[in-house]
C-alpha positions as CSV (number, residue, x, y, z in Angstrom):
1,M,-4.5,13.4,84.5
2,H,-7.2,12.2,87.0
3,L,-5.6,8.8,87.1
4,L,-2.2,10.4,87.8
5,S,-3.5,12.4,90.7
6,Q,-4.9,9.3,92.3
7,R,-1.5,7.6,91.9
8,W,0.2,10.5,93.7
9,V,-2.4,10.5,96.5
10,L,-1.8,6.8,96.9
11,L,1.9,7.4,97.0
12,A,1.5,10.1,99.6
13,G,-0.5,7.7,101.8
14,I,2.2,5.1,101.4
15,V,4.9,7.6,102.2
16,G,3.0,8.8,105.3
17,A,2.6,5.2,106.5
18,M,6.2,4.6,105.9
19,S,7.2,7.5,108.1
20,A,5.7,5.9,111.1
21,S,7.6,2.6,110.3
22,A,11.2,1.8,110.7
23,D,14.0,3.4,108.6
24,S,14.5,0.3,106.5
25,P,10.9,0.2,105.1
26,L,11.2,3.9,104.4
27,N,14.3,3.3,102.3
28,D,12.6,0.5,100.4
29,A,9.6,2.8,99.7
30,R,11.9,5.5,98.5
31,S,13.7,3.1,96.2
32,S,10.3,1.9,94.9
33,L,9.2,5.4,94.3
34,E,12.3,6.2,92.4
35,K,11.9,3.2,90.2
36,W,8.3,4.1,89.5
37,V,9.2,7.6,88.5
38,E,11.9,6.3,86.3
39,T,9.5,3.8,84.7
40,H,6.9,6.5,84.2
41,Q,9.5,8.8,82.5
42,T,10.6,5.9,80.2
43,T,7.0,5.2,79.4
44,S,6.3,8.8,78.6
45,K,9.4,9.0,76.3
46,T,8.4,5.8,74.5
47,K,4.9,7.2,74.0
48,A,6.4,10.5,72.6
49,D,8.7,8.6,70.3
50,W,5.9,6.5,69.1
51,Q,3.8,9.6,68.4
52,S,6.6,11.0,66.4
53,D,7.2,7.7,64.6
54,R,3.5,7.4,63.9
55,E,3.4,10.9,62.3
56,M,6.4,10.1,60.1
57,L,4.9,6.7,59.2
58,G,1.7,8.4,58.2
59,Q,3.6,10.9,56.0
60,N,5.5,8.1,54.4
61,I,2.2,6.2,53.7
62,L,0.8,9.3,52.0
63,L,4.0,9.7,49.9
64,F,3.8,6.1,48.9
65,E,0.2,6.4,48.0
66,R,0.9,9.4,45.8
67,E,3.7,7.6,44.0
68,L,1.5,4.6,43.5
69,K,-1.2,6.8,42.0
70,S,1.3,8.4,39.7
71,V,2.6,5.0,38.5
72,E,-1.0,3.9,37.9
73,E,-1.7,7.0,35.9
74,Q,1.5,6.4,33.8
75,I,0.5,2.8,33.2
76,A,-2.9,4.0,32.1
77,K,-1.3,6.6,29.7
78,I,0.9,3.9,28.3
79,G,-2.1,1.7,27.7
80,T,-3.9,4.7,25.9
81,G,-0.7,5.3,23.9
82,N,-0.6,1.7,22.8
83,T,-4.2,1.9,21.7
84,Q,-3.5,5.1,19.8
85,A,-0.4,3.6,18.2
86,D,-2.4,0.5,17.2
87,K,-5.0,2.8,15.6
88,E,-2.4,4.8,13.7
89,R,-0.7,1.6,12.5
90,V,-4.0,0.3,11.2
91,Q,-4.7,3.6,9.4
92,T,-1.2,3.7,8.0
93,E,-1.5,0.1,6.7
94,S,-4.9,1.0,5.1
95,A,-3.4,4.1,3.5
96,L,-0.4,2.1,2.1
97,K,-2.8,-0.6,0.7
98,A,-4.9,2.1,-1.0
99,S,-1.8,3.8,-2.4
100,K,-0.5,0.5,-3.8
101,E,-3.8,-0.2,-5.4
102,A,-3.9,3.3,-6.9
103,L,-0.3,2.9,-8.2
104,D,-1.2,-0.5,-9.8
105,K,-4.1,1.2,-11.6
106,A,-1.9,4.1,-12.6
107,G,0.6,1.6,-14.0
108,I,-2.1,-0.1,-16.1
109,F,-3.4,3.3,-17.3
110,A,0.1,4.4,-18.2
111,A,0.8,1.2,-20.2
112,E,-2.5,1.7,-22.2
113,L,-1.5,5.3,-23.0
114,E,2.0,4.3,-24.0
115,S,0.7,1.5,-26.2
116,G,-1.8,3.9,-28.0
117,I,0.9,6.6,-28.5
118,A,3.4,4.1,-29.9
119,K,0.9,3.0,-32.5
120,L,0.0,6.6,-33.4
121,V,3.5,8.0,-33.8
122,P,4.2,6.5,-37.3
123,R,1.0,8.2,-38.5
124,L,2.0,11.7,-37.3
125,P,3.5,14.4,-39.5
126,V,7.3,14.2,-39.5
127,P,7.6,17.8,-38.0
128,L,5.4,16.8,-35.1
129,Q,7.4,13.7,-34.5
130,E,10.5,15.9,-34.2
131,I,8.6,18.1,-31.7
132,L,7.7,15.0,-29.7
133,K,11.1,13.4,-29.8
134,P,12.3,14.6,-26.4
135,L,9.1,13.2,-24.8
136,L,9.1,10.0,-26.9
137,N,12.7,9.3,-25.8
138,R,11.5,9.4,-22.1
139,M,8.7,7.0,-22.7
140,P,9.8,3.4,-21.8
141,A,10.1,0.9,-24.6
142,G,8.2,-1.7,-22.7
143,S,6.0,-1.3,-19.6
144,A,6.8,-4.8,-18.2
145,G,10.4,-4.3,-17.1
146,T,10.5,-0.6,-16.6
147,R,11.5,0.9,-13.3
148,M,10.1,4.3,-14.2
149,P,7.3,5.3,-11.7
150,A,3.8,5.2,-13.0
151,T,3.2,8.8,-12.2
152,E,6.2,9.9,-14.3
153,R,5.1,7.7,-17.2
154,I,1.6,9.3,-17.1
155,Q,3.2,12.8,-17.0
156,V,5.2,11.9,-20.1
157,A,2.1,10.5,-21.9
158,V,0.0,13.5,-21.0
159,G,2.8,15.8,-22.3
160,I,2.7,14.0,-25.6
161,L,-1.1,14.2,-25.8
162,G,-0.9,17.9,-25.0
163,E,1.4,18.5,-27.9
164,L,-0.8,16.4,-30.2
165,D,-3.8,18.5,-29.1
166,K,-1.9,21.7,-29.7
167,F,-0.9,20.7,-33.2
168,N,-4.4,19.4,-34.1
169,N,-6.0,22.7,-33.2
170,A,-3.7,24.9,-35.2
171,V,-2.5,25.7,-38.7
172,S,1.2,25.1,-38.9
173,I,3.7,25.7,-41.7
174,F,7.0,23.8,-42.0
175,S,9.8,23.7,-44.5
176,E,10.1,20.2,-45.9
177,K,11.1,18.3,-49.1
178,R,8.8,16.5,-51.5
179,R,9.5,14.5,-54.6
180,N,8.3,15.8,-57.9
181,A,7.1,13.7,-60.9
182,Q,10.7,12.9,-61.7
183,Q,11.3,11.7,-58.1
184,E,13.6,14.6,-57.4
185,E,13.5,16.1,-53.9
186,V,12.3,19.7,-54.0
187,A,12.1,22.2,-51.1
188,V,8.5,23.1,-50.3
189,Q,6.4,24.9,-47.7
190,T,3.8,22.5,-46.1
191,V,0.7,23.8,-44.5
192,Y,-0.7,21.4,-41.9
193,V,-4.3,22.0,-41.0
194,G,-4.4,20.1,-37.7
195,L,-3.8,16.4,-38.1
196,G,-6.3,15.9,-40.8
197,A,-4.9,17.5,-43.9
198,A,-1.9,19.2,-45.4
199,Y,-1.0,21.2,-48.5
200,F,2.4,22.0,-50.0
201,V,3.9,24.3,-52.6
202,N,7.4,25.2,-53.7
203,D,8.7,28.7,-54.2
204,A,8.6,28.5,-57.9
205,G,4.9,27.6,-57.8
206,D,5.3,24.7,-60.2
207,L,5.0,21.9,-57.5
208,A,2.0,21.6,-55.3
209,G,-0.1,18.9,-53.8
210,T,-2.0,17.5,-50.8
211,G,-1.3,15.2,-47.9
212,A,-3.3,13.0,-45.6
213,P,-2.5,10.6,-42.8
214,G,-2.3,6.9,-43.8
215,A,-1.6,3.6,-42.0
216,G,2.1,3.8,-42.6
217,G,2.5,7.6,-42.4
218,W,1.4,10.6,-44.4
219,E,0.6,10.1,-48.0
220,W,1.3,12.8,-50.6
221,T,-0.4,13.5,-53.9
222,L,0.8,15.9,-56.5
223,R,-1.8,18.6,-57.4
224,A,0.0,21.3,-59.4
225,E,-3.3,23.3,-59.9
226,L,-3.4,24.0,-56.2
227,A,-0.1,26.0,-56.2
228,P,-1.7,29.5,-56.4
229,T,-4.2,28.7,-53.7
230,V,-1.7,27.2,-51.3
231,R,0.7,30.1,-51.8
232,E,-2.2,32.5,-50.9
233,V,-2.8,30.6,-47.7
234,I,0.8,30.9,-46.8
235,R,0.7,34.7,-47.4
236,I,-2.4,35.0,-45.3
237,Y,-0.7,33.0,-42.5
238,R,2.3,35.3,-42.6
239,N,0.1,38.4,-42.6
240,E,1.3,39.4,-46.0
241,Q,-2.2,39.9,-47.2
242,P,-5.7,40.3,-45.7
243,A,-7.4,37.2,-44.4
244,R,-10.2,35.7,-46.5
245,F,-11.9,32.4,-47.0
246,V,-9.9,30.0,-49.2
247,A,-11.3,26.7,-50.5
248,L,-9.0,23.7,-50.5
249,P,-9.8,20.1,-51.1
250,A,-9.8,17.7,-48.2
251,T,-10.0,13.9,-48.0
252,I,-12.1,12.4,-45.2
253,R,-10.8,9.0,-43.9
């Protein structure tokens, strides 16, 4: 503002000096003054426009900086996401490896169970074999080419072992047929005491004997003198008479 005042004072002096001169110099001075005023106005407008443009440019710079920061943050998140994804992938691969190893061990265990059961079945009482038939039919004939999952094979084997344990810890009576001395089949009642011993008798009481597991199946021996004792055991089992201790012979093998 001080500089502008000096310029106006200077112009006033010039105009005063021009008044004392001829008309032509005065006209030149006026023309010069008009051009100066026009130039000053143009300069002021340009300055104002620049001020406005500078403010807009500054706002754009701030906007671009914010967008750049946002992009950088997104890139950082992507990098973190990739790291997390890699970590999860490694964990998944490790879990899959452990699962495969566990399944392989389960397959070996299932094969061992199946082999043991297959060898045991012929030595089981026929009534128990009938009980186990649904489970035995589910057991694969050979473990090498089976597509049956190891977990299912183990479930079947465990089911069979469960039935074996139930039978072995109980006294069971079944209707069967035995051959007498004349090799005739006679209907009898057989008392199985677990998987270790069995006793049979017919309704007439003239055919009786004992049974025990052998290498090729159960082996039966005629013991007619045991008929009254075995019939008493059956009556006790059916609650037809009070329970009491009954002595029967047993063979330990």
